[in-house]
TORGU-221107 format. One line per 8 residues: number of its first residue (from 1); their letters; for each residue x, y, z of N, C-alpha, C. Coordinates in pm, 1 decimal. Atoms other than C-alpha are relative to their C-alpha. Layout:
NUM = A = X/Y/Z/X/Y/Z/X/Y/Z; ... $
// end
This chain:
1 = MSIPWFTF = 67.2/-81.1/-29.0/40.0/-7.8/27.6/86.2/99.5/21.6; -110.5/-82.5/46.8/171.0/349.1/-106.3/-69.6/129.5/126.6; 43.6/-78.3/-48.5/81.7/567.8/227.9/-11.1/118.4/-86.3; 16.6/-152.4/59.0/133.1/885.4/8.9/-86.1/-16.0/-38.3; 104.3/10.6/46.6/-63.0/817.5/-211.6/-193.7/-36.0/98.3; 128.7/33.1/-105.1/-365.4/687.7/57.0/-56.2/149.3/69.5; 60.7/-182.8/6.0/-321.6/1040.7/223.8/-44.8/10.5/-17.5; 68.4/-96.6/64.5/-359.6/1269.4/-53.2/-112.2/-47.7/-36.0 $
9 = VNVSFALI = 148.6/21.8/4.3/-686.3/1060.8/-104.6/-66.8/54.6/71.8; 97.4/-14.1/-153.6/-806.3/1129.7/242.8/-12.5/110.6/-19.3; -37.2/-111.8/-8.4/-713.1/1425.8/255.1/-71.9/106.4/-97.2; 96.3/-43.4/112.3/-861.9/1528.5/-64.7/-114.1/-7.1/-4.4; 130.2/3.3/-3.8/-1189.4/1399.9/-19.0/-39.2/73.5/137.9; 30.1/-29.4/-136.2/-1212.7/1528.8/351.1/14.7/154.7/-4.7; 20.8/-141.2/67.7/-1119.5/1871.8/203.3/-113.4/48.9/-88.1; 87.7/-8.0/64.5/-1386.4/1834.1/-40.9/-131.2/30.0/116.2 $
17 = ILFRNVLI = 123.0/28.3/-63.4/-1643.1/1718.1/226.8/21.6/167.8/138.9; 44.5/-74.6/-71.1/-1527.5/2019.1/447.4/-14.0/166.1/-87.8; 59.6/-151.0/97.1/-1583.1/2342.1/165.4/-64.0/-10.4/-59.6; 151.4/2.0/141.9/-1891.7/2173.1/-7.1/-95.2/126.6/20.2; 45.2/-82.5/10.1/-2031.0/2502.0/68.8/96.7/93.6/-46.0; -75.6/-104.2/80.4/-1749.3/2708.2/-112.9/-7.4/-64.8/-161.5; -64.0/78.6/118.3/-1727.6/2453.7/-398.2/-160.4/-27.3/-39.3; 125.7/4.0/48.3/-2119.6/2419.6/-404.6/-46.6/127.1/71.3 $
25 = SNFDRSIG = 49.8/-118.0/-94.3/-2270.0/2742.8/-295.1/-141.4/-40.9/33.6; 99.3/20.7/-133.8/-2554.3/2701.5/32.1/29.1/-199.1/-46.7; 11.9/152.9/-47.3/-2511.2/2327.0/-2.3/-17.7/-18.2/110.4; 50.7/8.7/-176.6/-2573.4/2330.1/407.5/-159.7/17.0/-37.7; 120.5/-85.7/-18.7/-2859.1/2510.7/294.7/-124.3/-167.3/-89.4; 69.1/113.1/128.4/-3003.8/2255.9/20.1/-55.3/-155.8/90.3; 20.7/162.5/-82.3/-3003.2/1943.9/281.7/-120.8/26.2/47.6; 143.9/-50.0/-70.3/-3303.8/2108.1/510.8/32.0/-72.0/105.1 $
33 = AHLEILPF = 54.5/96.0/-67.7/-3337.9/1801.9/690.7/230.9/-52.4/84.0; -122.4/83.1/-92.8/-3019.9/1676.0/993.7/129.5/135.1/-26.8; -147.3/-83.6/25.0/-2798.8/1984.6/995.0/41.6/37.1/118.1; -67.3/44.8/-136.5/-2772.4/1930.7/1379.2/199.0/-63.2/-22.5; -99.8/56.7/25.3/-2505.4/1669.1/1246.2/110.6/103.4/-124.6; -146.6/-61.4/112.7/-2262.8/1900.4/973.9/59.7/4.6/115.2; -93.7/-3.0/-72.9/-2091.2/2021.9/1265.8/140.8/-84.9/39.0; -85.8/146.2/47.9/-1988.2/1649.7/1333.5/59.8/-26.9/-98.8 $
41 = IDEITGGI = -61.4/41.9/49.5/-1907.2/1587.7/1049.1/85.4/60.2/-73.9; -117.4/-104.0/15.0/-1669.6/1924.8/990.7/122.5/-70.0/84.5; -96.6/46.4/-74.6/-1495.8/1773.1/1308.5/77.7/-130.4/-61.4; -71.1/101.8/45.3/-1470.3/1446.2/1168.7/116.8/35.3/-109.1; -80.7/-46.0/102.0/-1304.8/1580.9/853.9/157.7/39.9/30.5; -116.7/-96.2/-34.1/-1060.4/1798.4/1013.9/107.3/-106.1/123.8; -90.4/113.9/-150.3/-944.6/1468.6/1268.3/96.7/-76.4/-120.1; -50.8/75.9/103.8/-924.0/1288.3/954.9/140.0/55.2/-62.4 $
49 = IALSLLLV = -89.7/-74.3/88.0/-683.5/1545.8/754.1/116.4/9.2/111.9; -106.1/4.2/-143.1/-492.2/1572.0/1096.8/122.9/-168.6/3.8; -32.7/135.0/-26.4/-446.1/1183.0/1135.8/57.5/9.1/-109.1; -74.0/42.0/118.2/-340.8/1134.8/776.2/129.6/117.4/-31.7; -111.2/-63.8/-28.5/-81.1/1427.0/770.7/141.8/-89.5/138.0; -124.8/63.1/-60.9/60.5/1271.2/1088.5/32.4/-135.5/-1.9; -37.9/97.9/119.2/52.7/944.8/918.6/133.2/-27.1/-53.5; -146.6/2.8/137.6/305.7/1047.3/639.8/105.2/49.5/127.1 $
57 = LFIYRLPA = -175.2/-90.0/-80.7/526.3/1253.8/896.8/63.0/-145.7/120.2; -47.9/69.5/-66.9/564.9/915.5/1087.5/71.5/-97.2/-92.5; -105.2/128.9/86.2/606.1/660.0/797.2/164.2/92.6/-46.3; -130.5/-41.3/19.6/930.2/908.9/689.2/74.8/33.8/136.4; -52.8/-46.8/-167.2/999.2/1043.5/1065.8/128.0/-123.8/53.9; -11.4/86.1/-148.2/1047.7/736.6/1315.1/60.9/-127.2/-81.0; -32.7/97.2/73.9/1169.2/403.2/1252.8/-90.7/-79.2/-71.3; 93.4/85.1/66.1/1020.9/83.3/1084.7/-96.8/-75.5/100.2 $
65 = SFTPLCMA = 38.8/130.2/-67.9/950.3/-51.8/1417.2/-152.6/88.7/55.3; 144.2/-65.1/-10.2/628.8/215.2/1463.5/-119.5/-71.3/-124.1; 110.7/42.2/106.3/445.0/-10.8/1206.6/-139.6/18.1/61.8; 112.5/16.8/-41.7/171.5/-109.0/1411.6/-64.3/116.5/30.2; 82.3/-101.5/27.7/112.7/222.4/1510.8/-76.1/87.1/-157.3; 53.5/-43.3/179.0/109.7/337.8/1152.3/-130.4/-76.4/-12.7; 101.3/34.9/17.6/-142.6/42.0/1136.0/-116.6/35.5/98.4; 41.5/-9.1/-105.4/-342.7/140.8/1441.3/-48.4/148.2/-133.5 $
73 = MLMTISLM = 36.1/-104.1/64.5/-362.4/509.2/1232.0/-117.9/-19.6/-92.7; 30.2/68.6/102.4/-475.2/357.0/954.9/-177.7/-68.7/-21.4; 137.1/102.1/33.5/-792.8/138.5/1064.6/-91.7/138.9/131.2; 119.7/-94.7/-74.4/-923.4/454.8/1317.4/8.8/138.8/-132.9; 33.1/-81.5/104.5/-890.6/675.8/1018.0/-148.6/-67.4/-98.7; 101.0/136.9/63.2/-1119.6/394.0/837.3/-84.2/64.5/73.7; 127.3/10.4/-49.3/-1362.0/414.6/1120.7/-53.9/149.7/36.2; 91.1/-74.7/1.0/-1384.2/735.8/1102.3/-118.9/141.9/-131.2 $
81 = WKHG = 70.2/29.0/91.1/-1488.8/784.2/788.2/-138.0/-102.4/-37.8; 138.8/19.9/22.0/-1727.8/530.5/837.8/-87.9/66.7/70.8; 66.4/-40.5/-81.6/-1856.2/731.3/1118.1/-85.4/144.6/-36.8; -7.3/-126.9/24.7/-1818.4/1072.5/958.3/-97.7/0.6/-148.9 $
// end
């Protein structure tokens, strides 16, 4: 698995979701229902971006013994996508 590619894809999708109102004007107002969940989704996408960038930092800066930590971070990112 290519961690830089995985990180790029995760950050790109998270940024699209985070900037949905800029890309599609008044997107949140067009939904109409479930507006109370939108701040939670914004927090999740911010967390995905932060963890993805931290994962790249760990991959390039720390020794290979941190592989279980990186796999745990990948699992956490996947779970965040599931709940977001």
